[in-house]
Every structure is written in C-alpha cells, then in structure tokens.
N, C-alpha and C positions, 0 to 999 in steps of 0.2 A: 732532537739533537740540540745541544747547547751551543748556539751560534757564537756567543760572546767569547767563550774560552778558546774555541777554535780560531776565531779571528785574531785574538790576542797572541795565540801561539804562533800563528803564521807571521804576524808582524815581528815578533821577537826573533823568530828563526831567520827571517830576511836580514834583520839588523845584525844578528850573530854572523851570518854568512858574509856580509859586507865587511865587517871588521877583520875577518880572517881570510878574505879573498877566496871564499869557498863558494862554488857554484851550487846553489840550492834550487831544487825542483819543487817550488812551493806548491804548485798545483797537485803534484803527486802526493806530497805530504798532507795537503788539505784533505785529499780523498781518504788517506789513511785515518786521519783524525775524525772525519765525518763518519766513516763506517764504524770506527771504534766506538764513537759516541752513540750511534744509532743502534748498533747490534750487540755490542759487548759491554755496555754499561760504563764505558770510560768517561769520567767527568773532569779529569785534569791530566796533565802530562805525566805526573807521577804514577798514574794507574797503569801505564804501559809495562808489560812484562814479556818475556820470551814467548809465553803461551798466547799473548795477544797477537803477535805476528803470525803464529801458526794458524790461528783462526782467520785472520785477515787475508793472508796471502794464499792459503791453500783451500779455504772454504768459501769465504765471502767474495773475494775477487773473481774466482772462476764462475760463480753464479750470477754476479751482478755487473761486472765490468766487461765492456766490449773491447777486447784488446787481443792482438795476435800473440801467439806464444813467444815470438822473438822479442816482445816488449818486456818480458819478465826481468832481464838484467837491468833495464832502466828503473823499474819499480824497486828492485832490490837495492840498487845504488842510492836511490832517494831515501829508502828506509835506513840504510847504513849512515848516511849523512844525518838523518833525523836522530838516530841513536847517539851519534857523536855529540849532537847538540844537547840531548837529554843529559849526557854525562857532564859536559862542560858547564851547563847551566845549573847543575846541582839537582836536577829532577830525578836522576837515577844514580845509584851508587856505582863505583868502579866494578865490583863483582857482577852487578846486574847488567851493566853495559857489556861486559865481556861475554856473559851468557847470551845476551841478545844478538851480539855479532856471531857467535857460534851457531845460534839457531838460524840466522839468516843465511849463513854458509850452507847449512843443511837444506834450507827451504828452496834455494835458487833453482837447482835442477828439477826438483819436484814441482815447482810452480810452473815451469815450462810445460810439463806433462799435464798439469791440472788445467791450464788455459787451453790446451789443445784437445782435451777430452770432452766431447759433446755430452757425455753422461753427467758431467758436472753442471751443465747449464740449467738454470732455472727456466721455466717456460717463458717467463717474461723476457729473458735475454734471448732465447731462441727465436721468439716471434717478433719482439719489438726492436731488435737490433738495428733494423733499417731506419728507424726513426732518428737514431743518434745516441751517442753515449750519455749525453746530459739528461735525456728523457727518463732514464732509469734512476737518476739520482734525485729528481724533483718529485715531491709528493703531489704537487698539483701544477699544472701548466697555466701560467697567467698570461693572458693576451698582452702582447707588447705593442707599443706605439712608437712613432718616430720621435726622436729627441729633438725638440725645437732648438733653434739657434738662439742662445741666450743673448747674443749681441743685438737682436732685433726686439725692441720693446713692443709689447702688445698694444693694441689700440686702447685708449683710456676709457672708451665707452663701454660700460658694463653690458649693455645690450648686445654689442658686437662680440664680446669675449666673455660669456658667462663663466663664472667660477665653478669648478667641479665640486661635488660633494666630498668632504674630507672626514676622515676618521679621527676623533680626538680622544686623548686620554681622559680618564675621569678626573674631576676637579681635585679630589683628595690626593690623587697621584701627582698632579701638577703642583699642588701646594707643597707636597713633600719634596719635590725636586728643586724648589726655589733655593733652599740653603746651599745647594751644590753649585750654584752659578757664581763664578769668581767675581764678576762685576758687582754683585749685590753685597759681597763682603766689603768691598771698597766703597761702594755707593749704595747704602741700604735703601730699601723701599720705604714709602711713607708708613708710619706706625699705625695710623688710624684706618679703620675699615678692613676690607678683605684684601689680603696680600696679593691674591690673584688679580683683582681689579687694578691694584697698584702696578703689577707687572704689565698689564695691558697698557696702562698709560706710559710706562717706560718704553715699550715696543713702539707705540705711536710716536714718541719723541724721537726714537732712532730713525723712523721712516720719514717723518714729515718736517722735522725741525732742521734748521741749518746747523749741523753739528761741526762743520768746519774741519773735518779730519779727525775728530775725537774718537770716532769708531774704528776706522781702518788705518788711520795715520795719514790719509790723503783726503783733502777736501773734494777733489774730483771723484774719487772712488766712493766717498760717502754719498755723493749725489746720485750714484748709480745703484745704491742698495735697494731702493724700492723695486726697481725693475728686476733685480736679481732675486729678491725674496718672493716677488710676485710670481716669477716663472717657476721657482722651486715649489711654491705652493700649488701651482697648477700641475706640475709633474707628479708630485707626491712620491717620488723615488729619489734615491741618492744618484748623483751624477758624477762623472769623472772630474777630478779636480782641474784637469786641463780645460774643460768646458767653462768652468768658472773663471779660469785664468784668461781665456779668450774674451769673455765678457768684459773683464776689467781692462784688458789690453786695448779694447776698442774705445773705451771712454777715457783712457789716460793719455791719449795722443802718443807722443814719443817717449814718455817717461816710463822707464822699466818698472814692472810691478813685482815686488817680492811676494809671490803668492803664499808660500808657507807662513810668512809673518802676518799677512792679511787674514788668512784663515784662522791662525791662532788668536788674533784679536776678535774675530767674529765668534769663535768658540768661547773666548773669555767673557763675551757679552751674553752667552747662553743662547745664541741664535743658530749656530751651525754645529753639527756633529761630524767630525772627520773619522772615517773608518777605512784604513788602508789608503787606497788611491781614490776614494770617493768621498763625497760630502753631501749632506742634506740638512734640512731643517730639523731642529730639535722639537719634541712634543710641545715644549713651552713656546717656541717660536710659532709653530703652527696655530696654537691656541691664540696667541697674541695677534697674529696677522688676521685671523678670522674676526676677532673682536674689533680690530681696526676697520676692516671692510664693513662690518655691520654699523659701526659708528658713522660711516660715510653714506649709509643708505644703500649699500651694495648687497645684492642677494648672495649670501655665502652659505649654501646648504650644508647640513651635516649629514654624513652618510649613516645609514642605519647600522646597528650592530648585528652582523651576520650570525653571531652566536645565538641570537634570539629568534632567528628566522626558522621556517621549516626547511626540509631538505631541498625542495625546489628553490626556495629563496636563497639558500646558501650557495647552491650551484650557480644560479643566475648572477648573484653578487660577485662570485669569483670570476665568472666569465666577463664581467664588465671591466675587469682589470684592477687587481689589488696588489700592492707591493708585497713581495714574498714574506717579509716578516709579519705583516698584518694578516696575510692569508694563513700563515702557520698558527698565529694566535687565535684567529677566528675558528679555524677547524678544531684546534685543541679544546677551546671553550665550548664549541658546539657539541663535541663528543662527550665532554665532561658532564654535560647536562642531561645525558641519556644513558641508559644501560646499553651495552654493546648490541644486544639483540634488537632493541628498539631502533638504534641508529642504523644498523644494517638494513632492517626492513624499510625504513623511511628512504634511505639513499637508493636502494635498489628499485623501489617503486618509482622514484623520480627518474631513475636512469632508463627504465623500460620505455622503449619507443622514442627516446630522446636522440638528438643528433650525436654523432660520434664524439665530438669534443666534450659535450656535457656528460655523456656516458663515461668517458675517460676520467673526468674529474671525480664522478661518483665512485667509480671502481677504485681509484687510487686512495680515496678516503676509506672505503670499506677495507682495503688491504691493510690498514692500520689495526684492524680489530683482530682479536685472538679467537681461539676455538670456542669461547663462550657464546659467540654469535652463530655457531654452526647451524642451528635449526632454521634460523631466519634466512641465512644464505642458501642453505640446501633447498629451501622452499622454491627458489628461483631456477632450479634445474629444468623446469618445464618451460621457461621463457627462452625461445630460440636465440634471441640477441644476447642474453646474459649467460646462457648455459656454458659457453667456453670459458668465460671469466670465472664463473662459479666453480667449474671443475679445477681450474688452476688454483683458486683460493683454497679449496679443500685439500688438494694434493700438496700444496706448499706447507700445510700445517699437519701433514701426516694423517689426515682423516680419510676415511673410505670415499672413493670417488670413481665414477665410471671413466673409461678411457675416452679420449677425444677421437671422434671419427675424422677421416680425411676432409670431409666437407666442413666440419667444425673448425679444423685447423686453418683451412683456407679462409673461412669467414672471419675468424679472429685476426688473421694476418691482414686482411683488407681493413678491418675495423681499426686496428692500431695504426696502420698507415694513414687512414683517414684522419686520425687524431693529429698526425704530423703535417697535414696539409697547410694550415696557417703558418707554421714555422718555416716550412719549405718555401712558401711564397715570399716570406720576408728575407730569407737567407738561402737562396738556391745553391750557392757555391758550397756552403757548409753541409747542406743536405746531400749534395752530390758526393762530397768527400766521404760522408758516413755510408752512403750507399756503396761506394767503391770498396770500403773496408768490410762491410757486413750486410750487403743487400740480399734479398731473397734470391734463391737459385732460379735458373731459367725454367726448370720444369714446374716450379710452383707458380711462377708468373704466367706461364702458358695456360694454366688451369684456372686462374683467378676470374676470367670472364664469366665462368659458370656461377659465380657466387651471387646470391640474391641479396645484394647490399646496395643501399641508395647511393653510396659514394664510389662504387666500384669503377665507374668510367673515369672519374676525376683521379682516382688513385693510379689507375693504369696509365693515364695520360701523363701524370707526374713522373711515373717510372720511365716512361718513354722519353721524356725530356731530360731526366736526371742521370740515368744509368750511364756510366762512362764506357761500359762494354757495348760496342755498337750492335753486336749480335743480340745480346739480351735486351737492349733498348728497343730494337726492332721487334722482338717477340712481344714486348709490352705494348707497343703501338698496335700490333696485329690483334692482341687480346682486347685492347680498348675498342677497336673496330667491331670485334665480335660482340662485346658487351653492349655497345650502342645498338647494333643490329638486333640483338636479343631483346633489348628494351622496346624497340620499335614494334617488333612482332607481338 
C-alpha cells in the first residue's frame, strides 16, 4: 500500500469537507483507499472507477471487514461523499462521477446481502473476527508501549535512561534529503567537508546553544527543545500533536502557545514531520540527534537492519517493537532478497513451535506471497500447528487444499485469539466491544477446552472476562476450568 498518497488524500478530503461544511467519514474513506491500493492496484485518486467500487464493496469488504449488514448505508454514504470530492477536485470527470453514483445506488442493497452472507467470508474473517476489525487490516502486529508524558524530562544520567537502538536512513539518502530542508535554503551549511557532518553541527547548535527564540519564536520554548527531541527519539513513533502541545504548555507558564506555528517552524528547520494530527522526527533529525549523543559520549546504539536477518531474527526484531512504516519497509526488503518459496520455507520453519504472537507475525508475512510459494507452504501440512494456516493459505489462492476438521477449526480459533492477548490486556474495553460485535458463538467456546494449545486457558479466561453476554461469558469460565483440570491431569 502506498501510504503517502492515501494520507494526502485524506488530508485533502478533510479540508474539502471543512470548506463546504460537509460531514466526511474519513476513517471509512481511508479504508476504501487502503483496500483499493492493496488489492486493486489503485495508485492515485484518478484511478477510481465504477468498477473499483464494485470490487471494493461487493467482494473485498464482505471478505475482509467485520461489519454488520446494517452498516452498509454508512459505507455507501461515505463512498458517495468521496465521489463528490473526486469530481469537485478534478480527479474524476463529470460523466465518470455520474456513473460512479449510479453504480453506488445499485451496490447499496446488494452490499447489505453480501455482508450478511457467511459464504462470502474469508476464513480469516470467520475465525479472527473476535480479535477486532483492525487486526485484519494490519500486516503485522507491532507491540505497543505506553506513551510517556512529554512534560516530564527524563533523568540526564545516561546510565539511568539508556537510549534505545534506532533505525537510520542510509547516508546517501540523508544527503539527498538536505536540499529539501527550507532552513538550509536560507542558511546554507558550511561548504567545506561532508554536508551531513555540517548538518550534525547545525542540529547540535539547535539543541545546546542559546538560540533565544530563533527556532520556535519563543526563548522559553527553545529551551525545551532538547527534552522534546530526546523523548521523540526514545519513542521512535509519531505522537499526537496535542501531546507536543502539552509539553510546550508546561514550560511556557501562562503564555499561550500557537502550536501550528511552532510545528511549522520546527518543520522549516527539518526537525519535525507533521502528518495529519501527528508529528515525529524526520530521518535527518534522528541522524543528527544520534550524532549529538555520540559527541557527548552517550551510548546511542543503532538497530540492525532486519532485512539482512534470517527469518527468526526478522520475527524477533518485529516483536521488540518497530514503527509500522519501518516494519513495512523491513518486511518488503526482506522478501525482496529471497524468492517466494525460500521466504515461505524460512518463515514457516521459524513459526513452527513458536509462541502464538511470533507465529502470527510469520503467518501474516507468508500471506503476502503468491502461488509460486505453493510447494514450500504445502510442505507444512504435516505440522499440526501450521496445518490450519496452510489450508487457509492454499484455499485463499484457489489451490487444492484438504478441508479443515472441527478440531483444526477449534485449534486455529484459539491460536488467533492467543495472538490478541497482548492487545486485549492493553485495551480491554475495545476488545470487549469487538467481542460483542463478532465474538465466537457459545457452542464453539464450550468446546475450546478440549484444544491442545498452550494458551487455551488464558484465552478462555480472557473470554470469560470480556464477553458482554453473561451466559456466554459463564460458558467461557466453565471451559477455562475444564481446560485447567485437563492440564493438571
């Protein structure tokens, strides 16, 4: 998926809606764009056609999206608004817009039926729905951590707060990015020596010198830049702009902070990249900060390139927590360095006998491979843990596959719920909502205790705590008791 064009499209759509007082369902439109990019080869807004909506709403949505049939009108309404935007923004001609609206009128009643028909569900949707809608849209689940309070500066002692390993862009990429930094057009770097080294000195000056408000427009805010950049360096992910606003509000006493202006100035300096409602360090800022830490004698490790690791190293690296964009790049480059059969064989070998979360990551990466990996995937039909996943993989590609037995269906249901355990513990309310919408039926839960899976007790206890239906929750707790008793025997 081309993330950049989708993000830009959503930003432009929101702006278009605000100027016309039009209620825009940006999340629904983002899903449309994501799926169109992933499955239909849509690379820009002008690629949308009436046939695109046919495939999206009558084929892909019913297979991938966990949504009740009655939600179809909301999706269609979002699509209609999107089509209006395509027309007014010049991405689609007036005749094309008219044809798309006609097609949506035709699709709406059929979409209700498609969402209600279990025959349209992919195996993943049927079995994994209790994990939550987002789980089917993510190629890999990255462990999440708590977002620190940017208002609290970390201890200055490197031994107390060691820096995490960071992933850096290649030097040639960084040098190529320097001419695009607006600040450097107004205040060029030193001509002598490596421009990247000169950039490092410029970053050090922003951090340690008394800039007197030259960076943010406020001397107070300039003094707080080191703490801000240090925390963003440690997080390695974009954060809500409101969090940065809270940080600046704490150090500016009672003086109001014009956050958009401050962020614009930091972006002008090449230090911050703003994307929608979030902001984070640019690759150049990350590189410059690490160089500054090294100049101070602070240990600032560099993370290994996961694309060069073996399959086990790739999975372990992703489990340690990698920002989504980096994870996508790592996985793509890792796959590019191997033929599909070789990649499938390595990943499935690493997944065999692994914990559910690691196995889930391996399986989601294998799911990117096409039929050319059939032989290596089929070789794993004899592996009890991987067999249900292999059968799904083969069936999804129209390849000959044995039917799943009832025991295998139960096992893979437990396995995928085990994959959801960390996310459920972090956000139990969201998990409970997802379970209410699409949790496993009572008769399935009642039989799960028989499954020979290391996480079956934890899964059943989670269901017992999370299911909103008291009767079904009680059934899950009884099944958990049986599973524990079975393990003791």
